C-alpha positions as semicolon CSV with decimal commas, in nm:
position;residue;x (nm);y (nm);z (nm)
1;M;0,000;0,000;0,000
2;N;0,128;0,343;-0,096
3;V;0,088;0,618;0,164
4;Y;0,179;0,982;0,208
5;C;0,316;1,128;0,529
6;A;0,155;1,450;0,651
7;I;0,314;1,683;0,906
8;D;0,102;1,967;1,042
9;L;0,347;2,175;1,244
10;G;0,216;2,432;1,491
11;G;0,352;2,649;1,767
12;T;0,178;2,446;2,039
13;K;0,142;2,100;1,889
14;M;0,223;1,902;1,581
15;N;0,021;1,633;1,410
16;I;0,191;1,360;1,207
17;G;-0,018;1,122;0,999
18;M;-0,023;0,868;0,720
19;M;-0,288;0,911;0,452
20;T;-0,399;0,781;0,116
21;R;-0,404;0,983;-0,202
22;E;-0,781;1,012;-0,156
23;G;-0,738;1,200;0,171
24;K;-0,816;0,917;0,412
25;V;-0,606;0,944;0,729
26;L;-0,502;0,592;0,827
27;E;-0,326;0,679;1,153
28;H;-0,197;0,995;1,316
29;I;-0,006;1,105;1,625
30;K;-0,047;1,440;1,801
31;M;0,222;1,568;2,032
32;P;0,347;1,895;2,183
33;T;0,595;2,089;1,973
34;F;0,798;2,215;2,272
35;V;0,906;2,514;2,063
36;E;1,123;2,653;2,343
37;K;1,345;2,342;2,329
38;G;1,447;2,418;1,971
39;P;1,384;2,265;1,628
40;E;1,626;1,972;1,653
41;Q;1,424;1,788;1,916
42;A;1,099;1,855;1,730
43;I;1,234;1,716;1,404
44;K;1,373;1,409;1,583
45;R;1,031;1,342;1,735
46;M;0,871;1,386;1,392
47;K;1,100;1,113;1,259
48;D;1,025;0,889;1,557
49;A;0,652;0,940;1,499
50;I;0,684;0,843;1,132
51;Y;0,858;0,518;1,225
52;E;0,593;0,452;1,490
53;L;0,316;0,505;1,235
54;L;0,483;0,267;0,990
55;E;0,499;0,003;1,261
56;K;0,132;0,055;1,354
57;L;0,029;0,014;0,991
58;S;0,270;-0,276;0,925
59;L;0,435;-0,076;0,648
60;K;0,793;-0,015;0,542
61;K;0,970;0,310;0,465
62;E;0,945;0,225;0,094
63;N;0,565;0,250;0,117
64;I;0,590;0,625;0,182
65;K;0,571;0,798;-0,155
66;G;0,620;1,150;-0,024
67;I;0,618;1,377;0,280
68;G;0,439;1,710;0,306
69;I;0,489;1,969;0,580
70;G;0,257;2,257;0,661
71;S;0,437;2,513;0,878
72;P;0,387;2,866;1,007
73;G;0,583;3,116;0,800
74;P;0,763;3,309;0,678
75;L;0,947;3,030;0,499
76;D;1,124;2,945;0,176
77;S;0,936;2,652;0,027
78;E;1,178;2,610;-0,263
79;K;1,475;2,563;-0,031
80;G;1,274;2,383;0,236
81;I;1,360;2,634;0,508
82;I;1,150;2,778;0,790
83;I;1,291;3,129;0,800
84;R;1,127;3,240;1,125
85;S;0,782;3,262;1,278
86;A;0,605;3,435;1,563
87;N;0,454;3,094;1,643
88;L;0,792;2,918;1,643
89;K;0,990;3,154;1,864
90;G;1,363;3,104;1,847
91;W;1,351;2,897;1,528
92;K;1,549;3,067;1,255
93;N;1,652;2,936;0,912
94;V;1,556;2,578;1,004
95;E;1,640;2,342;0,716
96;I;1,356;2,106;0,795
97;V;1,342;1,936;0,454
98;K;1,715;1,864;0,459
99;S;1,690;1,723;0,811
100;L;1,403;1,490;0,721
101;S;1,570;1,378;0,400
102;E;1,861;1,240;0,603
103;D;1,626;0,959;0,711
104;F;1,384;0,957;0,420
105;K;1,595;0,972;0,105
106;D;1,471;0,930;-0,249
107;M;1,121;1,063;-0,185
108;P;0,970;1,407;-0,241
109;I;0,954;1,622;0,072
110;K;0,759;1,946;0,032
111;L;0,731;2,241;0,271
112;E;0,448;2,493;0,245
113;N;0,287;2,768;0,449
114;D;0,031;2,608;0,684
115;G;-0,249;2,831;0,556
116;N;-0,181;2,718;0,200
117;A;-0,164;2,355;0,310
118;A;-0,500;2,377;0,490
119;T;-0,653;2,545;0,184
120;L;-0,531;2,261;-0,035
121;G;-0,679;2,005;0,204
122;E;-1,021;2,172;0,208
123;Y;-1,008;2,222;-0,171
124;L;-0,925;1,860;-0,255
125;F;-1,113;1,678;0,020
126;G;-1,362;1,921;0,176
127;A;-1,598;2,206;0,091
128;G;-1,388;2,319;-0,205
129;K;-1,438;2,002;-0,408
130;G;-1,575;2,076;-0,752
131;S;-1,474;2,443;-0,762
132;K;-1,196;2,612;-0,959
133;N;-1,184;2,935;-0,761
134;F;-1,185;2,870;-0,390
135;V;-1,083;3,049;-0,071
136;Y;-1,032;2,898;0,272
137;I;-1,019;3,124;0,576
138;T;-0,943;3,010;0,929
139;V;-1,056;3,223;1,222
140;S;-0,906;3,123;1,554
141;T;-0,610;3,269;1,743
142;G;-0,540;3,464;1,425
143;V;-0,697;3,494;1,081
144;G;-0,533;3,318;0,788
145;G;-0,602;3,090;0,496
146;G;-0,531;3,063;0,129
147;A;-0,671;3,087;-0,224
148;I;-0,691;2,859;-0,525
149;I;-0,760;3,045;-0,847
150;D;-0,821;2,863;-1,175
151;G;-0,720;2,544;-0,996
152;K;-0,383;2,681;-0,887
153;L;-0,270;2,739;-0,530
154;Q;-0,171;3,103;-0,491
155;K;0,164;3,079;-0,313
156;G;0,310;3,420;-0,389
157;G;0,676;3,510;-0,439
158;N;0,802;3,320;-0,135
159;S;0,503;3,105;-0,032
160;N;0,365;3,367;0,204
161;A;0,069;3,493;0,000
162;F;-0,281;3,551;0,140
163;E;-0,195;3,713;0,471
164;V;-0,560;3,814;0,490
165;G;-0,545;3,859;0,867
166;H;-0,304;4,146;0,812
167;T;-0,508;4,334;0,557
168;I;-0,600;4,665;0,717
169;I;-0,967;4,749;0,756
170;D;-0,922;5,056;0,979
171;I;-0,586;5,233;0,998
172;N;-0,700;5,395;1,324
173;G;-0,789;5,062;1,481
174;P;-0,619;4,862;1,757
175;K;-0,259;4,749;1,727
176;C;-0,214;4,402;1,580
177;N;0,052;4,150;1,685
178;C;0,223;4,213;1,350
179;G;0,291;4,574;1,454
180;N;0,040;4,744;1,224
181;Y;-0,288;4,902;1,331
182;G;-0,641;4,803;1,233
183;C;-0,571;4,460;1,080
184;L;-0,862;4,223;1,024
185;E;-0,701;3,990;1,278
186;A;-0,716;4,264;1,542
187;Y;-1,094;4,285;1,493
188;A;-1,223;3,944;1,388
189;S;-1,001;3,673;1,540
190;G;-1,091;3,467;1,843
191;T;-0,814;3,653;2,025
192;A;-0,978;3,985;1,935
193;M;-1,315;3,866;2,061
194;G;-1,161;3,776;2,396
195;R;-0,982;4,110;2,416
196;I;-1,296;4,308;2,338
197;A;-1,490;4,114;2,603
198;R;-1,224;4,183;2,866
199;E;-1,222;4,554;2,778
200;K;-1,600;4,578;2,808
201;L;-1,599;4,397;3,143
202;L;-1,332;4,635;3,276
203;E;-1,556;4,924;3,167
204;G;-1,820;4,784;3,402
205;R;-2,054;4,610;3,155
206;E;-2,271;4,348;3,322
207;S;-2,232;4,004;3,170
208;I;-2,208;3,635;3,259
209;I;-1,900;3,606;3,037
210;S;-1,674;3,636;3,342
211;K;-1,874;3,359;3,512
212;M;-1,818;3,135;3,210
213;A;-1,444;3,202;3,225
214;G;-1,417;3,143;3,598
215;E;-1,054;3,174;3,706
216;N;-0,935;3,159;3,344
217;I;-0,865;3,451;3,113
218;V;-1,172;3,545;2,910
219;R;-1,160;3,398;2,559
220;A;-1,388;3,374;2,257
221;E;-1,524;3,038;2,370
222;H;-1,658;3,201;2,687
223;V;-1,831;3,466;2,478
224;F;-2,008;3,197;2,276
225;E;-2,105;3,009;2,593
226;A;-2,259;3,327;2,735
227;A;-2,440;3,391;2,407
228;K;-2,617;3,055;2,441
229;E;-2,769;3,194;2,761
230;G;-2,882;3,509;2,581
231;D;-2,620;3,737;2,739
232;S;-2,653;4,081;2,578
233;L;-2,282;4,171;2,582
234;A;-2,185;3,836;2,433
235;L;-2,442;3,872;2,156
236;E;-2,320;4,226;2,088
237;I;-1,957;4,109;2,054
238;I;-2,061;3,825;1,824
239;Q;-2,258;4,061;1,601
240;K;-1,946;4,277;1,573
241;E;-1,754;3,963;1,477
242;G;-1,999;3,908;1,192
243;Y;-1,965;4,269;1,080
244;Y;-1,585;4,277;1,073
245;L;-1,551;3,932;0,921
246;G;-1,803;4,039;0,657
247;I;-1,577;4,331;0,563
248;G;-1,280;4,095;0,537
249;L;-1,471;3,848;0,322
250;Y;-1,600;4,125;0,098
251;N;-1,240;4,228;0,030
252;I;-1,153;3,868;-0,055
253;I;-1,450;3,846;-0,293
254;A;-1,345;4,172;-0,459
255;L;-0,987;4,051;-0,504
256;Y;-1,034;3,686;-0,601
257;N;-1,394;3,646;-0,727
258;P;-1,424;3,293;-0,580
259;E;-1,716;3,056;-0,630
260;K;-1,676;2,920;-0,279
261;I;-1,538;3,038;0,054
262;S;-1,520;2,801;0,348
263;I;-1,458;2,916;0,704
264;G;-1,270;2,701;0,952
265;G;-1,098;2,747;1,286
266;G;-1,242;2,758;1,636
267;V;-1,457;3,067;1,581
268;S;-1,634;2,893;1,292
269;N;-1,802;2,667;1,548
270;G;-2,015;2,970;1,638
271;L;-2,090;3,060;1,276
272;D;-2,465;3,024;1,324
273;Y;-2,456;3,316;1,570
274;F;-2,300;3,565;1,328
275;Y;-2,365;3,425;0,979
276;E;-2,667;3,648;0,915
277;R;-2,482;3,968;1,019
278;M;-2,177;3,864;0,818
279;M;-2,382;3,803;0,503
280;K;-2,580;4,125;0,550
281;T;-2,252;4,319;0,569
282;I;-2,126;4,156;0,250
283;N;-2,453;4,201;0,061
284;N;-2,476;4,569;0,154
285;M;-2,159;4,635;-0,043
286;S;-2,109;4,673;-0,418
287;L;-1,976;4,424;-0,674
288;K;-2,306;4,237;-0,671
289;P;-2,213;4,001;-0,959
290;N;-1,913;3,876;-0,759
291;I;-2,116;3,834;-0,440
292;E;-2,406;3,653;-0,610
293;I;-2,193;3,366;-0,744
294;C;-2,003;3,312;-0,418
295;K;-2,120;3,044;-0,174
296;I;-1,993;3,090;0,183
297;E;-2,010;2,799;0,426
298;K;-1,840;2,631;0,719
299;A;-1,538;2,416;0,636
300;N;-1,614;2,045;0,658
301;R;-1,265;1,897;0,702
302;E;-1,149;1,974;1,055
303;D;-0,823;1,800;0,966
304;C;-0,769;2,002;0,647
305;G;-0,430;2,119;0,777
306;L;-0,312;1,761;0,809
307;V;-0,452;1,620;0,483
308;G;-0,346;1,934;0,298
309;A;0,010;1,889;0,422
310;G;0,010;1,531;0,298
311;A;-0,136;1,633;-0,037
312;L;0,162;1,863;-0,094
313;A;0,362;1,551;-0,169
314;F;0,157;1,464;-0,478
315;Y;-0,043;1,774;-0,574
316;S;0,044;1,922;-0,911
317;E;-0,126;2,229;-1,050
């Protein structure tokens, strides 16, 4: 049996799996990344996980026909180097492809931005199936994603295209983690929702959001929990989420003219709460022909980052 190895590398955890060309994950192993301990230990544990998966599946190294890695950027996909990343603090110019090829010679090993990898996974095996012009957007800690136009993954000059979270929707807005002001991510991410809730609570707004959080820092998930109970502040914050995300999606529609947009990430689990406001925001804007042909829905492959990483090993545009 031929398989493809998928590595979904994140700042907190990494997921290593074996999958078929049809996107079926046969086995996978999740583990902490331990970013602070450096890249060498993480890469060694990736290799160990691959050997463990082969043993579980009763396969040999020769059965692996390629390895794909989705990683936070910036990176150089052509050279197989993770240049640096806010999510991989302390990692600089990590030659991850070279390191893996020491154990896994004579097979393609591809590195790609994690947003692009997830987009590919959702395009091939999820909500994007059947479309030629497709956008995937993930809304969680940050806002990211990717675009496939005319069947081609839009990588950009150095595989760091589609930084949609850092498009600016209000230059006078709050400071973003990237250093700019008024980015979409500073308004519409799960992190932003938590920040806005904390600010409102400090201003003295009455809400059960703090009760939902308990001793923990207030996050977006607590806002959604409070909204289920009809909390007015929570519902207000969620409506703002729909408004700002609608602006971001309108900009994407104007730029790429996609037939489909799918929304993933933790915040998408509350899509029902803000879908109507999001769509109203989009529909109130111009470029009606672009809007009318675009279907917007929740992503349906929660593991799109993993299967997209694996698909890098065989995908050809």
